[in-house]
C-alpha positions as CSV (number, residue, x, y, z in Angstrom):
1,M,-90.5,46.3,139.0
2,I,-89.1,49.8,139.1
3,I,-85.4,50.4,139.5
4,K,-84.7,53.8,140.9
5,K,-82.0,56.3,139.8
6,G,-78.7,55.2,141.3
7,D,-79.8,51.5,141.6
8,Y,-77.2,48.9,140.5
9,T,-78.7,45.8,142.0
10,F,-82.1,44.2,141.9
11,C,-83.8,41.0,143.2
12,G,-86.4,39.1,141.3
13,E,-89.4,37.2,142.6
14,D,-87.6,33.9,142.5
15,T,-84.0,32.6,141.9
16,R,-84.6,30.7,138.6
17,P,-82.6,32.1,135.6
18,H,-84.5,34.8,133.8
19,R,-83.9,37.4,131.1
20,W,-84.6,41.0,131.8
21,A,-85.4,44.1,129.8
22,L,-86.1,47.8,130.4
23,N,-89.4,49.2,129.2
24,I,-88.3,52.4,127.4
25,D,-91.4,54.3,126.1
26,G,-93.3,51.1,125.5
27,T,-90.3,49.3,123.8
28,L,-88.6,46.4,125.6
29,V,-84.8,46.8,125.5
30,Q,-83.3,43.4,126.6
31,L,-80.3,43.5,128.9
32,D,-77.3,41.3,128.2
33,R,-77.0,38.6,130.8
34,L,-73.3,37.9,131.5
35,S,-71.2,35.7,133.8
36,Y,-69.3,37.5,136.5
37,A,-66.0,37.1,134.5
38,E,-67.7,38.5,131.3
39,F,-69.2,41.3,133.4
40,V,-65.8,42.3,134.9
41,A,-64.1,42.1,131.4
42,R,-66.8,44.4,129.8
43,T,-67.0,47.1,132.5
44,P,-64.3,49.8,132.5
45,D,-61.8,49.8,135.4
46,I,-62.3,53.6,135.8
47,D,-65.4,55.3,136.9
48,K,-67.5,52.1,137.5
49,H,-70.2,54.2,139.1
50,K,-70.9,56.5,136.2
51,S,-74.7,56.4,135.6
52,G,-76.5,55.6,132.4
53,Q,-79.2,53.4,130.9
54,P,-78.3,49.9,132.1
55,T,-77.3,47.5,129.3
56,M,-76.0,44.4,131.1
57,Y,-76.3,42.4,134.3
58,Y,-74.9,39.3,136.0
59,V,-76.6,37.2,138.6
60,A,-74.9,36.3,141.9
61,D,-73.9,32.7,142.3
62,D,-76.7,32.0,144.8
63,G,-79.2,33.6,142.5
64,G,-80.3,36.0,145.2
65,F,-79.7,39.3,143.3
66,A,-78.3,40.7,140.1
67,T,-76.0,43.6,139.4
68,L,-76.6,46.1,136.6
69,Y,-74.2,48.2,134.7
70,P,-74.1,51.1,134.4
71,P,-76.1,52.2,137.5
72,A,-79.5,53.7,136.5
73,D,-79.4,57.4,135.6
74,K,-83.1,57.7,136.2
75,D,-86.1,55.5,137.2
76,Y,-86.7,52.5,134.8
77,E,-89.3,49.8,134.6
78,L,-87.5,46.5,134.7
79,V,-89.5,43.6,133.0
80,Q,-88.9,39.9,133.4
81,L,-89.0,38.2,130.0
82,S,-90.5,34.7,129.6
83,N,-87.9,32.0,128.7
């Protein structure tokens, strides 16, 4: 799945818990999966929309989507990792 520049949410094929990584030049860089409380605690209060290479995400309570931080500064390939 490709996340586009500016994206900060994504939706997987199903709602089961998964781990995600970015494919950066053939190397998988795993994203940290956080609870919503952890996510809020680790994201800065100012300039929440500054773009960069996403490093973390949390999954909505209903499992329907996930939110990345920071928002993507360019297009990235997002890869679902096997559990």
